[in-house]
Jmol script that loads the backbone (N, CA, C; Angstrom):
load data "model"
ATOM      1  N   MET A   1      -6.020 -30.703   9.380  1.00  0.00           N
ATOM      2  CA  MET A   1      -6.232 -29.948   9.603  1.00  0.00           C
ATOM      3  C   MET A   1      -5.790 -29.012  10.298  1.00  0.00           C
ATOM      4  N   PHE A   2      -5.072 -29.268  11.232  1.00  0.00           N
ATOM      5  CA  PHE A   2      -4.217 -28.248  11.711  1.00  0.00           C
ATOM      6  C   PHE A   2      -3.021 -27.871  10.667  1.00  0.00           C
ATOM      7  N   VAL A   3      -2.507 -28.718   9.981  1.00  0.00           N
ATOM      8  CA  VAL A   3      -1.706 -28.055   8.973  1.00  0.00           C
ATOM      9  C   VAL A   3      -1.981 -27.634   8.277  1.00  0.00           C
ATOM     10  N   VAL A   4      -3.081 -27.620   7.556  1.00  0.00           N
ATOM     11  CA  VAL A   4      -3.954 -26.349   6.951  1.00  0.00           C
ATOM     12  C   VAL A   4      -4.267 -24.635   7.673  1.00  0.00           C
ATOM     13  N   ILE A   5      -4.613 -25.118   9.059  1.00  0.00           N
ATOM     14  CA  ILE A   5      -4.063 -23.792   9.772  1.00  0.00           C
ATOM     15  C   ILE A   5      -2.967 -22.875   9.763  1.00  0.00           C
ATOM     16  N   ARG A   6      -1.819 -24.004  10.123  1.00  0.00           N
ATOM     17  CA  ARG A   6      -0.843 -23.302   9.854  1.00  0.00           C
ATOM     18  C   ARG A   6      -0.224 -23.134   8.965  1.00  0.00           C
ATOM     19  N   ARG A   7      -0.551 -23.796   7.857  1.00  0.00           N
ATOM     20  CA  ARG A   7      -0.079 -22.602   6.599  1.00  0.00           C
ATOM     21  C   ARG A   7      -0.303 -21.740   6.261  1.00  0.00           C
ATOM     22  N   TRP A   8      -2.221 -22.037   6.982  1.00  0.00           N
ATOM     23  CA  TRP A   8      -2.740 -20.604   6.317  1.00  0.00           C
ATOM     24  C   TRP A   8      -1.796 -19.094   7.071  1.00  0.00           C
ATOM     25  N   LEU A   9      -1.796 -19.801   8.389  1.00  0.00           N
ATOM     26  CA  LEU A   9      -1.290 -18.351   9.215  1.00  0.00           C
ATOM     27  C   LEU A   9       0.483 -17.784   8.900  1.00  0.00           C
ATOM     28  N   GLU A  10       0.781 -18.542   8.279  1.00  0.00           N
ATOM     29  CA  GLU A  10       2.320 -18.373   7.705  1.00  0.00           C
ATOM     30  C   GLU A  10       2.066 -17.737   6.485  1.00  0.00           C
ATOM     31  N   ASP A  11       1.143 -18.203   5.859  1.00  0.00           N
ATOM     32  CA  ASP A  11       1.041 -17.138   4.489  1.00  0.00           C
ATOM     33  C   ASP A  11       0.663 -15.788   4.887  1.00  0.00           C
ATOM     34  N   ARG A  12      -0.696 -15.616   6.087  1.00  0.00           N
ATOM     35  CA  ARG A  12      -0.862 -14.117   6.757  1.00  0.00           C
ATOM     36  C   ARG A  12      -0.181 -13.608   7.031  1.00  0.00           C
ATOM     37  N   ARG A  13       0.999 -14.353   7.568  1.00  0.00           N
ATOM     38  CA  ARG A  13       2.496 -13.773   8.405  1.00  0.00           C
ATOM     39  C   ARG A  13       3.219 -12.939   7.336  1.00  0.00           C
ATOM     40  N   ALA A  14       3.166 -14.414   6.208  1.00  0.00           N
ATOM     41  CA  ALA A  14       4.121 -13.521   5.562  1.00  0.00           C
ATOM     42  C   ALA A  14       4.122 -12.405   4.169  1.00  0.00           C
ATOM     43  N   ILE A  15       2.344 -12.416   4.287  1.00  0.00           N
ATOM     44  CA  ILE A  15       1.792 -11.132   3.493  1.00  0.00           C
ATOM     45  C   ILE A  15       1.740 -10.044   4.477  1.00  0.00           C
ATOM     46  N   ARG A  16       1.863 -10.140   6.187  1.00  0.00           N
ATOM     47  CA  ARG A  16       1.933  -8.917   6.844  1.00  0.00           C
ATOM     48  C   ARG A  16       3.309  -8.518   6.760  1.00  0.00           C
ATOM     49  N   ARG A  17       4.375  -9.091   6.919  1.00  0.00           N
ATOM     50  CA  ARG A  17       5.746  -8.703   6.890  1.00  0.00           C
ATOM     51  C   ARG A  17       6.034  -7.823   5.114  1.00  0.00           C
ATOM     52  N   ARG A  18       5.340  -8.357   4.582  1.00  0.00           N
ATOM     53  CA  ARG A  18       5.411  -7.628   2.844  1.00  0.00           C
ATOM     54  C   ARG A  18       5.070  -6.311   3.014  1.00  0.00           C
ATOM     55  N   TRP A  19       4.151  -6.225   3.624  1.00  0.00           N
ATOM     56  CA  TRP A  19       3.664  -4.754   3.892  1.00  0.00           C
ATOM     57  C   TRP A  19       4.423  -3.906   4.463  1.00  0.00           C
ATOM     58  N   GLN A  20       4.332  -4.273   5.794  1.00  0.00           N
ATOM     59  CA  GLN A  20       5.278  -3.792   6.418  1.00  0.00           C
ATOM     60  C   GLN A  20       6.720  -3.457   6.225  1.00  0.00           C
ATOM     61  N   ALA A  21       7.147  -3.971   5.674  1.00  0.00           N
ATOM     62  CA  ALA A  21       8.558  -4.142   5.151  1.00  0.00           C
ATOM     63  C   ALA A  21       8.579  -3.109   3.659  1.00  0.00           C
ATOM     64  N   ASP A  22       7.801  -3.117   3.426  1.00  0.00           N
ATOM     65  CA  ASP A  22       7.131  -2.012   1.834  1.00  0.00           C
ATOM     66  C   ASP A  22       7.302  -0.490   2.659  1.00  0.00           C
ATOM     67  N   ALA A  23       6.609  -0.202   3.610  1.00  0.00           N
ATOM     68  CA  ALA A  23       5.916   1.237   4.355  1.00  0.00           C
ATOM     69  C   ALA A  23       7.413   1.082   5.018  1.00  0.00           C
ATOM     70  N   ARG A  24       8.470   0.744   5.456  1.00  0.00           N
ATOM     71  CA  ARG A  24       9.465   1.076   6.033  1.00  0.00           C
ATOM     72  C   ARG A  24      10.376   1.903   5.334  1.00  0.00           C
ATOM     73  N   ARG A  25      10.365   0.900   4.131  1.00  0.00           N
ATOM     74  CA  ARG A  25      10.969   1.304   2.681  1.00  0.00           C
ATOM     75  C   ARG A  25      10.604   2.475   2.642  1.00  0.00           C
ATOM     76  N   LEU A  26       9.667   2.511   1.865  1.00  0.00           N
ATOM     77  CA  LEU A  26       9.138   4.041   1.003  1.00  0.00           C
ATOM     78  C   LEU A  26       9.525   4.879   2.428  1.00  0.00           C
ATOM     79  N   ALA A  27       8.787   5.158   3.848  1.00  0.00           N
ATOM     80  CA  ALA A  27       8.734   5.691   4.733  1.00  0.00           C
ATOM     81  C   ALA A  27      10.479   6.459   5.148  1.00  0.00           C
ATOM     82  N   ALA A  28      10.871   5.995   4.666  1.00  0.00           N
ATOM     83  CA  ALA A  28      12.786   5.685   5.129  1.00  0.00           C
ATOM     84  C   ALA A  28      13.475   6.505   3.409  1.00  0.00           C
ATOM     85  N   ALA A  29      12.435   6.143   2.634  1.00  0.00           N
ATOM     86  CA  ALA A  29      12.978   7.193   1.093  1.00  0.00           C
ATOM     87  C   ALA A  29      12.238   7.837   0.697  1.00  0.00           C
ATOM     88  N   GLU A  30      11.073   8.050   1.118  1.00  0.00           N
ATOM     89  CA  GLU A  30      10.479   9.244   0.496  1.00  0.00           C
ATOM     90  C   GLU A  30       9.781   9.663   1.801  1.00  0.00           C
ATOM     91  N   GLU A  31       9.807   9.636   2.932  1.00  0.00           N
ATOM     92  CA  GLU A  31       9.823  10.515   4.030  1.00  0.00           C
ATOM     93  C   GLU A  31       7.702  11.517   3.768  1.00  0.00           C
ATOM     94  N   ALA A  32       7.998  12.718   3.527  1.00  0.00           N
ATOM     95  CA  ALA A  32       6.829  12.746   3.584  1.00  0.00           C
ATOM     96  C   ALA A  32       5.609  12.486   2.664  1.00  0.00           C
ATOM     97  N   ASN A  33       6.071  12.206   1.661  1.00  0.00           N
ATOM     98  CA  ASN A  33       5.671  11.996  -0.007  1.00  0.00           C
ATOM     99  C   ASN A  33       5.353  10.286   0.372  1.00  0.00           C
ATOM    100  N   ALA A  34       5.566   9.465   1.370  1.00  0.00           N
ATOM    101  CA  ALA A  34       5.500   7.991   1.202  1.00  0.00           C
ATOM    102  C   ALA A  34       4.390   7.696   1.146  1.00  0.00           C
ATOM    103  N   CYS A  35       3.022   8.048   2.075  1.00  0.00           N
ATOM    104  CA  CYS A  35       1.882   7.779   1.271  1.00  0.00           C
ATOM    105  C   CYS A  35       1.146   8.074   0.109  1.00  0.00           C
ATOM    106  N   TYR A  36       1.891   9.192  -0.203  1.00  0.00           N
ATOM    107  CA  TYR A  36       1.312   9.406  -1.406  1.00  0.00           C
ATOM    108  C   TYR A  36       2.043   8.464  -2.935  1.00  0.00           C
ATOM    109  N   GLU A  37       3.374   8.046  -2.459  1.00  0.00           N
ATOM    110  CA  GLU A  37       3.930   6.983  -3.326  1.00  0.00           C
ATOM    111  C   GLU A  37       3.238   5.562  -3.354  1.00  0.00           C
ATOM    112  N   ALA A  38       2.648   5.391  -2.104  1.00  0.00           N
ATOM    113  CA  ALA A  38       2.128   4.131  -1.809  1.00  0.00           C
ATOM    114  C   ALA A  38       0.425   3.672  -2.558  1.00  0.00           C
ATOM    115  N   GLN A  39      -0.273   5.358  -2.168  1.00  0.00           N
ATOM    116  CA  GLN A  39      -1.465   5.568  -3.020  1.00  0.00           C
ATOM    117  C   GLN A  39      -1.675   5.659  -3.727  1.00  0.00           C
ATOM    118  N   ARG A  40      -0.257   6.130  -4.949  1.00  0.00           N
ATOM    119  CA  ARG A  40      -0.383   5.907  -6.655  1.00  0.00           C
ATOM    120  C   ARG A  40      -0.078   4.439  -6.810  1.00  0.00           C
ATOM    121  N   CYS A  41       0.290   3.630  -6.211  1.00  0.00           N
ATOM    122  CA  CYS A  41       0.898   2.280  -6.473  1.00  0.00           C
ATOM    123  C   CYS A  41      -0.690   1.529  -6.288  1.00  0.00           C
ATOM    124  N   ALA A  42      -1.190   1.894  -5.309  1.00  0.00           N
ATOM    125  CA  ALA A  42      -2.600   1.650  -5.279  1.00  0.00           C
ATOM    126  C   ALA A  42      -3.495   1.233  -6.152  1.00  0.00           C
ATOM    127  N   ALA A  43      -3.782   2.805  -6.584  1.00  0.00           N
ATOM    128  CA  ALA A  43      -4.271   3.239  -7.597  1.00  0.00           C
ATOM    129  C   ALA A  43      -3.649   2.290  -9.097  1.00  0.00           C
ATOM    130  N   ARG A  44      -2.033   2.206  -9.305  1.00  0.00           N
ATOM    131  CA  ARG A  44      -1.880   2.152 -10.615  1.00  0.00           C
ATOM    132  C   ARG A  44      -2.890   0.335 -10.530  1.00  0.00           C
ATOM    133  N   ALA A  45      -2.534   0.092  -9.389  1.00  0.00           N
ATOM    134  CA  ALA A  45      -2.887  -1.838  -9.310  1.00  0.00           C
ATOM    135  C   ALA A  45      -4.851  -2.140  -9.161  1.00  0.00           C
ATOM    136  N   ARG A  46      -5.305  -0.834  -9.024  1.00  0.00           N
ATOM    137  CA  ARG A  46      -6.993  -0.728  -8.640  1.00  0.00           C
ATOM    138  C   ARG A  46      -7.582  -0.718 -10.521  1.00  0.00           C
ATOM    139  N   VAL A  47      -6.600   0.413 -11.436  1.00  0.00           N
ATOM    140  CA  VAL A  47      -6.800   0.438 -12.549  1.00  0.00           C
ATOM    141  C   VAL A  47      -6.509  -0.655 -13.314  1.00  0.00           C
ATOM    142  N   ARG A  48      -5.400  -1.436 -13.207  1.00  0.00           N
ATOM    143  CA  ARG A  48      -5.030  -2.537 -13.623  1.00  0.00           C
ATOM    144  C   ARG A  48      -6.323  -3.904 -13.269  1.00  0.00           C
ATOM    145  N   GLY A  49      -7.054  -3.904 -12.296  1.00  0.00           N
ATOM    146  CA  GLY A  49      -7.663  -4.657 -12.014  1.00  0.00           C
ATOM    147  C   GLY A  49      -6.840  -5.626 -10.631  1.00  0.00           C
ATOM    148  N   GLU A  50      -5.683  -5.114 -11.117  1.00  0.00           N
ATOM    149  CA  GLU A  50      -5.351  -6.309  -9.468  1.00  0.00           C
ATOM    150  C   GLU A  50      -5.502  -6.323  -7.601  1.00  0.00           C
ATOM    151  N   LYS A  51      -5.821  -7.085  -8.046  1.00  0.00           N
ATOM    152  CA  LYS A  51      -6.944  -6.626  -6.261  1.00  0.00           C
ATOM    153  C   LYS A  51      -5.646  -7.035  -5.333  1.00  0.00           C
ATOM    154  N   ALA A  52      -5.399  -7.990  -5.355  1.00  0.00           N
ATOM    155  CA  ALA A  52      -4.354  -8.558  -4.061  1.00  0.00           C
ATOM    156  C   ALA A  52      -3.583  -7.511  -3.968  1.00  0.00           C
ATOM    157  N   GLU A  53      -2.706  -6.986  -4.799  1.00  0.00           N
ATOM    158  CA  GLU A  53      -2.021  -5.819  -5.350  1.00  0.00           C
ATOM    159  C   GLU A  53      -2.233  -4.681  -4.322  1.00  0.00           C
ATOM    160  N   PHE A  54      -3.633  -3.980  -4.922  1.00  0.00           N
ATOM    161  CA  PHE A  54      -3.908  -3.169  -4.462  1.00  0.00           C
ATOM    162  C   PHE A  54      -4.819  -2.847  -2.326  1.00  0.00           C
ATOM    163  N   TYR A  55      -5.538  -4.300  -2.059  1.00  0.00           N
ATOM    164  CA  TYR A  55      -5.111  -4.126  -0.867  1.00  0.00           C
ATOM    165  C   TYR A  55      -3.500  -4.076   0.413  1.00  0.00           C
ATOM    166  N   HIS A  56      -3.276  -4.255  -1.079  1.00  0.00           N
ATOM    167  CA  HIS A  56      -1.458  -5.242  -0.149  1.00  0.00           C
ATOM    168  C   HIS A  56      -0.842  -3.086  -0.169  1.00  0.00           C
ATOM    169  N   TRP A  57      -0.940  -2.626  -1.343  1.00  0.00           N
ATOM    170  CA  TRP A  57      -0.573  -0.966  -1.410  1.00  0.00           C
ATOM    171  C   TRP A  57      -1.227  -0.298  -0.534  1.00  0.00           C
ATOM    172  N   ALA A  58      -2.495  -0.181  -0.532  1.00  0.00           N
ATOM    173  CA  ALA A  58      -3.462   0.053   0.566  1.00  0.00           C
ATOM    174  C   ALA A  58      -3.038   0.047   2.333  1.00  0.00           C
ATOM    175  N   LYS A  59      -2.593  -1.085   2.512  1.00  0.00           N
ATOM    176  CA  LYS A  59      -2.591  -1.559   4.149  1.00  0.00           C
ATOM    177  C   LYS A  59      -0.623  -0.599   3.627  1.00  0.00           C
ATOM    178  N   VAL A  60      -0.105  -0.829   3.234  1.00  0.00           N
ATOM    179  CA  VAL A  60       1.195   0.145   2.657  1.00  0.00           C
ATOM    180  C   VAL A  60       0.843   1.018   3.195  1.00  0.00           C
ATOM    181  N   ALA A  61       0.196   1.987   2.878  1.00  0.00           N
ATOM    182  CA  ALA A  61      -0.122   3.226   2.954  1.00  0.00           C
ATOM    183  C   ALA A  61      -0.503   3.780   4.205  1.00  0.00           C
ATOM    184  N   ALA A  62      -1.822   2.713   5.111  1.00  0.00           N
ATOM    185  CA  ALA A  62      -1.841   3.118   6.205  1.00  0.00           C
ATOM    186  C   ALA A  62      -1.020   2.662   7.048  1.00  0.00           C
ATOM    187  N   GLU A  63      -0.339   1.444   6.601  1.00  0.00           N
ATOM    188  CA  GLU A  63       0.926   1.450   7.726  1.00  0.00           C
ATOM    189  C   GLU A  63       2.436   2.817   7.983  1.00  0.00           C
ATOM    190  N   ILE A  64       2.315   3.514   6.593  1.00  0.00           N
ATOM    191  CA  ILE A  64       3.257   4.381   6.596  1.00  0.00           C
ATOM    192  C   ILE A  64       2.497   5.398   7.274  1.00  0.00           C
ATOM    193  N   ALA A  65       1.353   5.901   7.565  1.00  0.00           N
ATOM    194  CA  ALA A  65       0.667   6.612   7.933  1.00  0.00           C
ATOM    195  C   ALA A  65       0.673   6.417  10.023  1.00  0.00           C
ATOM    196  N   ARG A  66       0.692   4.952   9.586  1.00  0.00           N
ATOM    197  CA  ARG A  66       0.961   5.151  12.042  1.00  0.00           C
ATOM    198  C   ARG A  66       2.521   5.138  11.942  1.00  0.00           C
ATOM    199  N   ILE A  67       3.433   4.460  11.504  1.00  0.00           N
ATOM    200  CA  ILE A  67       5.061   4.639  12.504  1.00  0.00           C
ATOM    201  C   ILE A  67       5.191   5.632  11.581  1.00  0.00           C
ATOM    202  N   SER A  68       5.402   6.616  11.005  1.00  0.00           N
ATOM    203  CA  SER A  68       5.596   8.061  10.008  1.00  0.00           C
ATOM    204  C   SER A  68       4.896   9.080  10.449  1.00  0.00           C
ATOM    205  N   PRO A  69       5.678   9.761  11.553  1.00  0.00           N
ATOM    206  CA  PRO A  69       4.865  11.355  11.826  1.00  0.00           C
ATOM    207  C   PRO A  69       4.857  12.370  11.016  1.00  0.00           C
ATOM    208  N   GLN A  70       5.631  12.241   9.873  1.00  0.00           N
ATOM    209  CA  GLN A  70       6.033  13.104   8.994  1.00  0.00           C
ATOM    210  C   GLN A  70       5.279  13.160   7.721  1.00  0.00           C
ATOM    211  N   ALA A  71       4.725  11.507   7.876  1.00  0.00           N
ATOM    212  CA  ALA A  71       3.827  11.513   6.553  1.00  0.00           C
ATOM    213  C   ALA A  71       2.615  12.480   5.995  1.00  0.00           C
ATOM    214  N   GLU A  72       2.898  12.842   5.235  1.00  0.00           N
ATOM    215  CA  GLU A  72       1.284  13.200   5.101  1.00  0.00           C
ATOM    216  C   GLU A  72       0.443  12.474   3.905  1.00  0.00           C
ATOM    217  N   MET A  73      -1.431  13.293   4.537  1.00  0.00           N
ATOM    218  CA  MET A  73      -2.517  12.539   3.427  1.00  0.00           C
ATOM    219  C   MET A  73      -3.382  13.229   3.857  1.00  0.00           C
ATOM    220  N   GLU A  74      -3.233  14.046   2.387  1.00  0.00           N
ATOM    221  CA  GLU A  74      -4.451  15.058   1.951  1.00  0.00           C
ATOM    222  C   GLU A  74      -5.754  14.708   1.191  1.00  0.00           C
ATOM    223  N   ILE A  75      -6.810  14.133   1.520  1.00  0.00           N
ATOM    224  CA  ILE A  75      -7.337  13.701   0.625  1.00  0.00           C
ATOM    225  C   ILE A  75      -8.040  14.245  -1.050  1.00  0.00           C
ATOM    226  N   GLU A  76      -7.505  15.407  -0.710  1.00  0.00           N
ATOM    227  CA  GLU A  76      -7.513  16.302  -2.431  1.00  0.00           C
ATOM    228  C   GLU A  76      -6.332  15.671  -3.175  1.00  0.00           C
ATOM    229  N   LYS A  77      -4.812  15.215  -2.460  1.00  0.00           N
ATOM    230  CA  LYS A  77      -4.042  15.074  -3.375  1.00  0.00           C
ATOM    231  C   LYS A  77      -4.128  13.564  -3.618  1.00  0.00           C
ATOM    232  N   VAL A  78      -4.358  12.691  -2.920  1.00  0.00           N
ATOM    233  CA  VAL A  78      -4.845  11.080  -2.949  1.00  0.00           C
ATOM    234  C   VAL A  78      -6.190  11.039  -4.039  1.00  0.00           C
ATOM    235  N   THR A  79      -6.896  12.221  -4.073  1.00  0.00           N
ATOM    236  CA  THR A  79      -7.843  12.127  -5.085  1.00  0.00           C
ATOM    237  C   THR A  79      -7.513  12.336  -6.440  1.00  0.00           C
ATOM    238  N   GLY A  80      -6.387  13.511  -6.418  1.00  0.00           N
ATOM    239  CA  GLY A  80      -5.913  13.396  -7.546  1.00  0.00           C
ATOM    240  C   GLY A  80      -4.741  12.283  -8.446  1.00  0.00           C
ATOM    241  N   ILE A  81      -3.929  11.442  -7.742  1.00  0.00           N
ATOM    242  CA  ILE A  81      -3.603  10.539  -7.908  1.00  0.00           C
ATOM    243  C   ILE A  81      -4.508   9.739  -8.434  1.00  0.00           C
ATOM    244  N   VAL A  82      -5.293   9.449  -7.907  1.00  0.00           N
ATOM    245  CA  VAL A  82      -6.394   8.532  -8.507  1.00  0.00           C
ATOM    246  C   VAL A  82      -6.761   9.023  -9.632  1.00  0.00           C
ATOM    247  N   ALA A  83      -7.245  10.264  -9.987  1.00  0.00           N
ATOM    248  CA  ALA A  83      -7.618  10.579 -11.053  1.00  0.00           C
ATOM    249  C   ALA A  83      -5.986  10.941 -12.314  1.00  0.00           C
ATOM    250  N   GLU A  84      -5.185  10.429 -11.842  1.00  0.00           N
ATOM    251  CA  GLU A  84      -4.166  10.911 -13.246  1.00  0.00           C
ATOM    252  C   GLU A  84      -3.815   9.560 -13.229  1.00  0.00           C
ATOM    253  N   GLU A  85      -3.622   8.402 -12.315  1.00  0.00           N
ATOM    254  CA  GLU A  85      -4.052   7.070 -12.850  1.00  0.00           C
ATOM    255  C   GLU A  85      -4.568   6.809 -13.333  1.00  0.00           C
ATOM    256  N   GLU A  86      -5.811   6.629 -13.590  1.00  0.00           N
ATOM    257  CA  GLU A  86      -7.327   6.481 -13.877  1.00  0.00           C
ATOM    258  C   GLU A  86      -6.839   7.215 -15.762  1.00  0.00           C
ATOM    259  N   ARG A  87      -6.717   8.310 -15.822  1.00  0.00           N
ATOM    260  CA  ARG A  87      -6.233   8.453 -17.234  1.00  0.00           C
ATOM    261  C   ARG A  87      -5.307   8.106 -17.919  1.00  0.00           C
ATOM    262  N   ARG A  88      -4.454   8.102 -16.834  1.00  0.00           N
ATOM    263  CA  ARG A  88      -2.917   6.831 -17.544  1.00  0.00           C
ATOM    264  C   ARG A  88      -3.390   5.798 -18.592  1.00  0.00           C
ATOM    265  N   SER A  89      -4.047   4.875 -17.711  1.00  0.00           N
ATOM    266  CA  SER A  89      -4.341   3.502 -18.116  1.00  0.00           C
ATOM    267  C   SER A  89      -5.734   3.558 -19.302  1.00  0.00           C
ATOM    268  N   GLY A  90      -6.325   4.774 -19.720  1.00  0.00           N
ATOM    269  CA  GLY A  90      -6.799   4.953 -20.638  1.00  0.00           C
ATOM    270  C   GLY A  90      -8.383   5.488 -20.746  1.00  0.00           C
TER     271      GLY A  90
END
end "model"
wireframe off; spacefill off
backbone 0.3
color backbone group
């Protein structure tokens, strides 16, 4: 039982490290637009039906908002990004 719990914890930590690393990478590269880029990736994943990737990119966007004071996040722009990705998908 302890092996199962330890493996689950290791998996959760690996997932956390992945979205934190993606957030730092995007925040460094995109600065003010980093949240929008993460939201764009989340919208693409949602449209494709990739549930795990959608959650990943949503967490990345939240982490960017937490760590980067320059990051912008306006709901109108996010809504536009989602609409654009939905149009592209068909």
